[in-house]
C-alpha positions, -999 to +999 in steps of 0.1 A: -216-592+762-245-615+752-257-624+717-294-631+715-307-651+686-344-645+682-356-670+657-393-664+653-417-693+649-404-723+630-421-736+599-446-764+605-448-757+642-481-766+658-504-739+672-495-749+708-458-745+702-447-714+721-413-716+704-402-697+673-423-693+636-412-677+605-438-653+595-433-636+561-400-623+572-372-638+593-369-623+628-336-620+644-309-597+658-274-603+668-271-577+696-234-570+695-233-565+657-266-547+651-276-567+621-313-562+614-329-592+597-362-573+594-348-549+569-369-543+538-347-566+517-350-595+541-358-628+525-393-642+523-406-675+537-400-693+504-363-684+502-359-688+540-366-726+537-333-730+518-313-716+547-300-738+575-317-729+608-295-732+638-309-736+673-289-733+705-297-745+740-294-722+759-308-697+734-284-669+746-247-673+740-220-654+758-197-637+732-168-637+756-167-673+769-163-704+746-192-728+747-188-766+746-213-793+743-229-816+717-247-810+684-270-828+660-276-824+622-313-828+615-335-825+584-372-818+590-399-807+566-373-802+538-351-779+559-317-784+575-313-778+612-282-777+634-290-781+671-262-771+695-266-777+733-242-767+760-228-795+781-247-783+811-280-780+792-282-816+777-257-844+783-269-867+756-278-863+719-312-879+724-320-851+750-312-825+724-334-842+699-362-846+724-362-809+732-363-800+695-392-824+689-411-810+718-406-774+706-418-783+671-448-803+683-435-835+666-449-867+682-424-887+702-422-907+734-396-918+759-394-955+767-375-955+800-350-928+807-327-933+777-347-945+747-364-917+726-389-931+701-400-910+671-415-921+639-421-891+617-417-894+579-404-859+574-376-862+600-341-875+595-312-874+618-279-871+599-256-875+629-240-857+657-209-850+676-192-826+701-184-790+696-165-760+709-177-726+698-157-694+704-174-663+690-144-641+699-121-659+675-149-670+652-140-706+655-163-737+656-144-769+663-164-802+659-153-838+666-165-872+678-197-890+669-230-896+686-233-932+700-270-932+690-271-913+658-236-918+644-211-893+630-221-860+615-215-852+578-186-828+578-190-817+542-227-810+547-219-791+580-196-767+561-223-761+535-250-757+562-229-731+581-224-712+548-262-709+543-270-700+579-275-665+593-249-644+611-228-650+631-227-687+620-217-680+584-187-661+596-172-690+616-141-709+606-150-746+609-124-770+622-129-808+618-099-830+630 
């Protein structure tokens, strides 16, 4: 079974960004649970900005197979983001960040193969690490630190998951 997280367009995204935007309501469904985030009581754009937005690469996650890879904690335009990428999708934290920046239309450039250069006043990278996500057991295990961006903030990560949408807020976080 596959869970598809349709996120809508992200706030502040440029007109040429074909990625997600949040209109007046949050778009999204978790297919295996049938939660409808477009229900009449769905939060508005103003209250949505307080929630953590979680992006996954790939965007579809298999419920029945654990996913391992790397993640980043990012803050942009006053909103917290968690970026999770499967090991086969992006090997390095700067590749995850590069994809996020491209999707959001945030100016950046690569100097060589390894050095990502971005100078945006509204963007801050808190840190990163490695993860293992198992949706069957509702476990998210995080460890390690990014060589480029440093260690993630474990206490903030716990709070960010609590303010995220389903299925993320249902996960048990494990930090060794």
